[in-house]
C-alpha positions, 0 to 999 in steps of 0.5 A: 632303305638306302633311298629312304635313308637319304630323303630322311638326312636331307629333311634333317638338314632342311630343319638344321637350316632354318633360323629360326626356333622349331620344336617338334613334340609328340601327344604327350608334350616330348619332344622329337625334334628340334632346330638347332637354332631352338638351343640359342633361343632358349640358352640350351643345347637343342640336342639336351632338348629331345626327349623331355618333356616341354612340361617339365622345361616349363616347371625349369624356367626355359619357356613360359607358357606353354602352347603344345597342351593349347593347340592339343585342346583345340585341334587347330594353329595358335599363336601366342607370346612367350617369356624364355627364362632370361626374359627375352618375348617370342611369337610362338605359333603351334600348328597340329599335324593330323594322321591320314586317319585324322588323329591328331599325331604332332605339334609342330611349334616355331617362334620369332625373338619379337623382343625389340620389337615389343620393346619398340612397341612400348617406347611409341606408346610412351612417346604418343602418351608424351606426345599427347600430354604436350599437346594438351599442355599447350592448348591448355597455354595457348587457352589461357591468358597468363599475366607477366607483371611479377609481384609488387613487394613495397610494404613489410607485408609483401616482404615477408610473403615472399620470404617464407615463399622463397624459403620453400619454394626450393623444397618440396614441400606442400604449401597452400596459400591464404589470402583474399581472392585478387591478392595475387595467389596464382602469382605467388605460386608461380613465384615458388615454381619458377624459384623451384628444381622443377622450375623447367617443367610445367605448371600446370593450374587447375582452378577447382571452382570452375569446372562442373562437379560431373566433368571434374574427374575426366578433366583432372584424371583425363579419360579413354576413348568412348569412356562416356556419351560425347567424350573425345573419340581419341580419349584425353590427358587430364590436367594431373598428367600434364604436371608430370615434372613439374607443380600442380596449383590446386586454385580455389580448391575449397571450392572442391565437392566432397567425392572430389576431395576424397580422390584428391586427397588419394592421388596426392597421397599416392600419385598414381591415378587410372584415367576414367574408363582406363585400366591402365595406373599411372603414375605422375611426379609432381608438387602440390601448391593450393590455395583458397579464399575460404577459412578451411578451419570453419569450413571444415567444422560445418563439414564442407571440407575434409579434415585430412584432406587440409592437412596434407595440404597445410605443410606450410600455410602462407597467407596474403594480406589484402591490399588494404592493409598493405596500402605502402604497394598501391603507390607502386601497383599503378604505377607499374599498372599505368606503364603496362597499359599504357604501352598494351595499348599504345597510350600516353597517360598520367594520373593525376595526383588527386586521382591517386588519392581517391585510389588509396583511400579505396576497400579495395575489395577485390584487392589487386586485380580491382586496381588493375582493372580499374587501371587498366579502364582510365586508360583506355576509356580516358581521352585526354593524356592526364587522367583526373577525378571526371575519369574515375567512376562513380564508386571510386570517388564517394570518398571526395574531399576526406584528403585535403591540406596535403602538400606532396611537391618534391616529396617522393611517393613513399613520403605521399603516402605514410601523409595520406595514410596517416592523415586517414589514421587520424581520421578514423581516430577522432571518429571510433573509441576503440582499435577494434572500431577503426579496425572494422571501419579501415578494413584492415586487422586489428594489430595493424591498427595498433602498430600504425598508430605507434608508427605515427605516434597517434593517440 
């Protein structure tokens, strides 16, 4: 009897010397023994737990979920993550204890506090996501060529555009940039981003017309590993996710299919999404800028564009006028592009006055982008320092001889430009009876014709 009591005390001493949570229950879930460390883990006194039911403790919120009934049911070792009343995460293992006749009589469980480990795992997961996002963003930036010429705004029309852009830059409002292809919508978008509070964040440009419809969702939202045949085995971060903390620029928004318009609308409204093949909801903090060269109101009438998406994007519309309606910018742009490409290709080139005259009277259907390409072509193909009429591509000398008799010696570029513009208007006035016909001929709006006729006092 004495020896038996001594052995029992030794077992008790061993039990309480352990720093882990050890708990013994019978098949009814009544706690028979606990280690002294158990109470500290669950923020209760260990001795108060003896005699209580684990089912009652769960109802009190001491811990959840219960392990004992699972071990009783499966009759084997089971491990799960349990949450304490204070929010601790415990990795709990339950082991069945059998009598010599094979009957299950006790359940012994022990646990380890893994709160810090789980927090660390979440932190590492978040860091991996962030690193993947940054890596993808850098890859996109490397694969794109960003032209850094800034914005030329000599004309009143462009100065007004920049004034409005500057006013809305510091407010997180959706902006819709409108204008023909090549007028500089993407540059205005970057201007707004760089003047906003999000300038330290990424500027992610999505060309909605360049991504095939079948791949748009995967490219825009990203995808999880093995989501579809041909998918990267590591998965991929989408363009939307890359815009975290910055600006998401949806270029050529009018080219989106109806089904993708619905997805974009939902994303803009909720600012959360799922990757393709994913179940984890992801949230993104971004500002939306969009651009199109289409008349979206006409597209809405034809049921090619969703009206609700249009209203969501068209909070502040900014229309960028075509180059032919801001001819005072042309000479400044020519001068800029000549200097830029001379430095880029290590050439010394100047443009003859007659060539400038020819460039001033073009329609520039491709706008600034077309002018830039023409200047670059002249710089790299001309063999002499002076670029003359013979260097111009044929389509740009079809109006040769229309402008003559203009003496420019000693005049500023602005004076030269105004003299050329005045002569062009006089020629158009002589040829056409109405300002509407003049506008169609010159490729500018009728109000612009009226304003310019008044400026030069042409009747």
